[in-house]
N, C-alpha and C positions, 0 to 999 in steps of 0.2 A: 439299831443296825448291828451292834456288836463290833463296830469298826474301830481301828486303831488310828488315832490322830496323826501318828508318825508316818502312816502309809498313804496319806491323802494330801495332795497339793491344795493349798488354800483356795486358789483360783486356777482354772484351766479351761481350755477349749475342749469340748467333747469330741469323741472319736469321729463323728459325722460332720464336725465343723459347722454346726448350725445352731449351737447354743453354748452358753457359758455355764460351767459347773462351779459352784462355790460352796464352801462349808458355811452353813447358817450360824453365825457367831452369836446370835441372840438366844440360841438354845443351849449353848455351852454353859457349864460342863455337864449338865444333866443328860444331854442327848447330842449325838453326832449325826447330823443330817446334811446330805448334799442336795442342794437345789439346782435345778436346770432352768436357766433363764434365756429366753430368746426374744421376748417382747421388750421394746425400749422402755415402756412404762414400768415394767417389772424390774428391769435393771436399774432405772432411776430410783425406784423405791428401795431396792436392795442396798444401794449406796447410802441413800438418805436415812434409812432406818437402821443402819449399821449392821445389816446382815453380812455385808462385806465391809471391812474397815481397815485402817492403817494406810498411810500414804502410798507405799509401793503397791499394795494389793488393789487399792482404788485405781491407781494408774493402769495396772494390768487389765483390770476389769473394763476400764474405759476404752483401752485400745481394742480389745475384742468387741466391745459394744459398738464402736463406730464401724468396724468391719461388718458386723451383723446388720447395722443400719443401712450400709451401702448395698448389701444383698437385697434387703427389703425394698429399698428405693428403686433399684434396677428392675425388680419384679413388678412393682406397681406401675412403672413407666411403660413396661412392655404390655401391660394389661389394660392401659387406659384407651380411650377412644381413638386417639391418634396413632398409638403404637410407635411413637417417635421418640427416640432417645438422643438427647444432645448433651454436650459437655456442660453448657450453662445451666440447663434445667437440673441436671444431676447434682452439680456442685451447690446450687441454690438449696436443694433439699438436704444435701449432706451438711451444709453449714447450719441449717435449722436443727438437724439432729445433734450436731456437735454442741450447739449452744444449749439445747435442752439438757443433754447429759451433764454439761459443765455447771448447770445450776443446782445440781443435787447436793453439793457441799462446797462452800466457798474458800475454805482455809488451805486445804492441802493442794500444793502447787502441782503435784504429780497428775492430778485429774486433767487439768488443762494441758500440761506438758505432753501427756500421752495422746490426747485427742488431737493436738496440733501436729504431733509427729506422724501419726497415721494419716491425717489429712494431707500433710505435706508430701508424704510418699506417693499418695494418689495423684496429687497435682503435678509432681515432678514427672511421673510416668506419663500422664496425659499430655503434658507440655512437650514431651519428646516425640509425640505422634503427629503426623501430618493431618490426620482426621480422627474423629472420636466416634466410632459406631458401636453397636451393641457388643460385638466381639471384643473390641478394645476395652469397653467398660468391664466386661467379665474378666479380662486379663488384669485390669487395674484393681479390681476387687481382690484378686489373688495377691497382688502386690501389697494391698492393705493388710490382708491376713498374714502375710509373711512378716510385715513390719510389727504387727501386734504379737506374733509368736516370738520375734526377736526381743521385744520388750520383756516378755515372760522369761525367756532364757537368760537375758542380760541380768535380770533381777537375781537369779540364782548365783551367777558369777560375781556380781557386785557385792552381795551380802557375804559371800565367803571371803572375799578380799578384805572387806571391812573387819571381819572377825580376825583375819590373819594380822592386820595392822594393830588391832586392839590387844591381841595377845602379847605384843611387845611391851605393853604398858603395865602388865600385871605379873604376879608371881604365883606359884603353886600354893594352894591353900588359902588364897585371899578371900576376903569377904566382899561381895559385890552387891550393890543395890541397883534396882531398876524401877521405873515408874510406868504405870499403864501397861500397854502391850505393844512392844516394838519387836515382837518375836516372830516365829514361823507364821502365826495367824495374821500378822500384818503384812506379810510378804508371800512368797511361794513356799520357801523351805526354812532357811537358816534364821531369818529375822535380821534386823540391823543391830539393835542394842544387845540382843541375845546371841548374836553370832559368835561373840567371844566365849560365851558359855557353852554353846554346842561344840565348837572346835576345841575348847578347853577340856570338855568331857572326853572327846575322842583321844586327847593327848594325856589324859590322866592328871589334870590340874587340881581336881578335887576342890573346886570352889565351894564356898558357903554363900548361897544366893538368897537375897531378901527381895521380896516383891511388895511394892505398895499396892494396897487394895484399889485405890483410885476411884473415889466417889465422883459423881453419883452413879455411874454406869458399871463400876466394879470390874473394869477390864483386867486389872492386875490380879484380882482374885479369881474371876471366872475363866480368864484366858491365859495369862502368863504363868500363874501358879499351876494351872491345869496342864499346860503343854510341857513345862519343864519337869514337873513331877512325873508326868507320863513317860518322859524320856529318862527317868531314873536319877535325876539330879537332887542334891541336898538343898531343899527350898523351904524358906520360912516366910509366911505371909504376915503382913502388918497393916494396920489402918494407915492411910496416907498422912495422918497428923502425928504419927509416931516416929517419923524418920529422924527428926532432930534428936529425940531421946535415944534412939538406937545408935546414931553416929557418936553421941557423947560417950558411949561405952568403949569406943575404940575398935569395934568389931567390923567396921566398914573401911576397906582400903581404897575403893574407887566406886564411883557412880557412873552408870552407862544408861543413857536414854536415847530414844529416837527423836524424830522431829517431822513436822508436816511442811515446814517452810523455813529456809535460812535466808535472811536478808543480806544485802551486800556488805553490811558492816559487821556481820557475825551474830546479830540478834537472831534468836530462833523461836518459832512457835511450836508448841507441843501440847499434849493433853494437860488440861487444867491441873494445877498443883506442881507442875515441873519447876516453875520459878521458885516455889517454896523449898523444894528439895535442893535446888542450886544454892539458895541462901543458906540453908543448913549445912551444906557441904563446905561452902566458903568459911563459915564460922568455925567448923571443926577441922579445917585443913585437909579435907578429903577431895582428891582430884575429881572434877566433874566433866565427863566427856559426852559430847553429842555425836551420835552415829548417823551420818547423813549421806545417802547416795547423792551423787552430783545432780540427779534429776530433781532433788528437793531444794537445790540452791537457786534462788531467784535473784539474779543480779539487777533486775529491773525494780526490785523493791529495796529502797535505800536503807530502811531501818525497820525495826519491829513496830514502830508507830504506824507504819503504812500497811501492816498486815490486817486484813479483814478477819475479825474473830467471830466465828459462828455462835449464835445464841440458840440454846436448846429450850425445849418446853419445860414448864414448871413441874409437870407430873413426874419427871425423872427424879426430882428431889423429894416431892411430897407423897407420891403414891407408888412408884414403880415396883419396889421390892417389898412392899408391906401389905398385909391383909387389910389393915385399916390405915387411913391417912395419918401421917405423923406430924402434921402441921395444921394450923387453923384453916378452915375452909375459906378460900378466896385470898389467902395471904400472897403478897407480892414475892416473887422469887427471882433472884439473880443467878443465871445458870449459863455462863460462857463455857463452851466446849474446850477451849484452848486458852493458854496464857503465853506471854512472851518472856523468855529468859534473856536478860541483857548480856551482851557479849562479855562484859567484864567479870561475869560469874562463871564463864566457861573456860576450862583448862585447855581443851582441844576439840576440834571438829574432825571426826574420823570419816574419811571418804574412801571409796575404793581405790583412789589414786594416791592416798597417803594421809598423814595427819597434819592438819593445819593448826598452828598456834598463833597467838596475838603477835602483831596486829592483824586481825582477821581480814580486814578490808584489802590489804595488800596480798595476803595469801590466797584469798578467794579469787582475786583478779588474775593472779598468776596461774591458778588452776585451769582457767579457761583460755589461756593463751595458746 
């Protein structure tokens, strides 16, 4: 396509508002291709197969997806034999669509958060009406679209605020390390963990940035190194088992990572290997910061032990990036997509509302007062 990654939103609603456009992240960095998705099955597979990934981007996609599902449901109800539209029938089908979309990936809380938010907007509107006919259903679908668009616009504002708070924790010329991809490609534009880097670049901070490769899916190499280098930053790539060695040299002043879910006690779930980076940071006295929009904070999950960790297929480890298998045929494979970083390894959780430090349970509760 010859496109510039900097000019394309990771997720967006198309101009005619009848499909979601996403950057297909499974093709990066070799090819920048934008997919147009309208069918619910295609959207489910795009989330499950990591064509769109990153907690905020998944949430934005889910919000738009439920709006598209509502359009589809209303159309089907008008075309059936009865031609009869009722609130109960509509919401029964909408709940089915929501549950289907929510099954695509279990760990990132943004998925269910966005689906519930768009559904709640629809119910609130419908509850305000004396009757619910086809015209009011159409109006309600517009309400759902507006809520999904607000989630999209909110993400841009939230990520920028996270970056502004994070900048208060670093100095010009610092060495920063990040893990996996919590960048533009995991959100709409700035990213969460990378927002400090993008804003720092605008302000001339001249950071030295280090990206963990992040096996087995290599998001740090394929995505973070790609997007930051494309933006003109000083980026060094390393395998994710090399971070402790790098930190021991004194080149790293702070670690910034994203997260898919924050538990009420401050434990966080993020891409597999994050906990190892946190342990290395603790050993080397490097501050370790988790960048978390409040949408990723789940006060109903008491601790990291209660977070469901997604298990991925064996072929990601044994076959995916290789011409020939690199492991014995039929070997058993342990391949969790995420791990939990215990709260005592975290220096601070950076949200759009400010920086929370230990005791996290108290700080997180106050955040939602």
